[in-house]
C-alpha positions in Angstrom: -18.0 26.6 -14.6 -14.5 28.1 -15.6 -11.9 26.0 -13.9 -9.4 29.0 -14.2 -11.8 31.7 -12.8 -10.6 33.7 -9.6 -13.7 32.1 -7.7 -12.5 28.7 -8.7 -9.0 29.3 -7.7 -10.5 30.0 -4.2 -12.2 26.6 -4.3 -9.1 24.9 -5.4 -7.0 26.7 -2.4 -9.5 25.8 -0.1 -9.5 22.2 -1.2 -5.7 22.3 -0.8 -5.8 23.7 2.6 -8.4 21.1 3.7 -6.3 18.2 2.3 -3.3 19.5 4.1 -5.0 19.9 7.4 -6.4 16.4 7.0 -3.0 15.0 6.4 -1.6 16.9 9.3 -4.4 15.5 11.5 -3.6 11.9 10.2 0.0 12.5 11.1 -1.0 13.3 14.7 -3.3 10.3 14.9 -0.4 7.9 13.5 1.8 9.5 16.1 -0.4 8.9 19.0 -2.0 5.7 17.8 -5.3 7.2 17.2 -7.9 6.7 14.4 -8.7 9.7 12.4 -12.0 9.7 13.7 -10.5 10.0 17.3 -8.9 13.1 16.2 -12.1 14.5 14.9 -13.9 13.6 18.2 -11.2 15.6 20.1 -11.5 18.5 18.0 -15.5 18.6 18.4 -15.0 18.2 22.2 -12.4 21.0 22.3 -14.7 23.3 20.1 -17.6 22.4 22.4 -15.7 23.4 25.5 -14.6 26.6 23.9 -18.3 27.4 22.8 -19.7 26.5 26.3 -21.4 23.4 24.8 -22.0 20.5 27.1 -20.9 17.5 25.2 -22.5 14.1 25.8 -21.9 10.9 23.9 -25.1 11.5 22.1 -24.1 14.9 20.9 -20.5 13.6 19.9 -22.1 10.9 17.8 -24.5 13.3 15.9 -21.3 15.4 15.2 -19.5 12.4 13.9 -22.4 10.7 12.4 -21.8 7.6 14.4 -24.4 5.3 15.9 -24.7 4.6 19.6 -22.3 1.6 19.6 -19.8 3.2 17.5 -20.0 6.3 19.7 -19.6 4.2 22.8 -16.5 2.3 21.4 -15.0 5.6 20.4 -15.4 7.3 23.8 -14.3 4.0 25.5 -11.2 4.0 23.5 -10.3 7.6 24.1 -11.0 7.2 27.8 -8.8 4.2 28.0 -6.0 6.0 26.3 -6.3 9.0 28.6 -7.5 11.5 26.0 -11.1 12.0 27.4 -13.0 11.7 30.6 -16.6 11.0 31.4 -18.3 12.8 34.4 -21.8 13.0 35.6 -23.8 16.3 34.7 -24.3 18.0 38.3 -27.9 19.3 37.0 -28.9 15.9 35.6 -27.0 12.9 37.1 -28.3 10.7 34.4 -26.5 12.6 31.8 -22.7 11.8 31.1 -20.7 14.7 30.0 -17.5 14.2 28.0 -14.1 16.5 28.4 -10.8 16.4 26.9 -8.1 15.6 29.5 -5.5 18.4 29.9 -2.8 16.1 28.9 -4.4 15.4 25.5 -4.9 19.1 25.0 -1.3 19.8 25.7 0.0 17.2 23.3 -2.5 18.7 20.6 -1.0 22.1 21.3 2.5 20.8 21.0 1.9 19.2 17.7 -0.7 21.8 16.1 0.5 24.9 17.9 3.4 25.8 15.3 1.0 25.7 12.4 -1.6 27.7 14.5 1.0 30.3 15.1 1.9 30.5 11.6 -1.7 30.9 10.5 -2.2 33.5 13.3 1.0 35.5 12.0 -0.3 35.4 8.5 -3.9 36.7 9.5 -2.1 39.6 11.4 -0.9 40.8 8.1 -4.6 41.7 7.1 -6.6 44.6 8.1 -9.6 44.2 10.1 -12.1 44.4 7.0 -10.0 42.0 5.1 -10.5 39.6 8.1 -14.1 40.1 8.1 -14.3 39.3 4.5 -12.2 35.9 5.1 -14.5 35.2 8.1 -17.8 35.6 6.1 -16.4 33.6 3.2 -15.3 30.7 5.5 -18.6 30.8 7.4 -20.5 30.6 4.0 -18.3 27.7 2.9 -18.9 25.9 6.1 -22.8 26.4 5.9 -22.6 25.2 2.4 -20.6 22.2 3.3 -23.0 21.3 6.2 -26.0 21.6 4.0 -24.3 19.2 1.5 -23.7 16.8 4.3 -27.2 17.0 5.5 -28.8 16.5 2.1 
């Protein structure tokens, strides 16, 4: 593979963006006394809420590839810190649902909001067709990464 090709340039750019987002997440974690896995858990829970997915501890453990005891320790820690709350599913009282507390979401927006705003502003400079191309590319990259993780 030609390391200098335009396609490899995209790969290197994507890797650089990934590293920067990871460092930003680590900075957020450090400022708030969280572990990087805690931040990933919060992101998964926020994404689940946005998608209308009812997040349970089992579901969260699958997303993070944690066993049951690791997931319980994570949820206990986030609940103790006031970042997450457990509630009973009204349709099935045996099932526990997880939700991010409003204050946690507010702190996340206060920290990540400026970079999100800059990304949105950058994206607004592209035409609809260009954005669709970027969306398709990122969706393909995400699917490839998920397949690699599953293998």
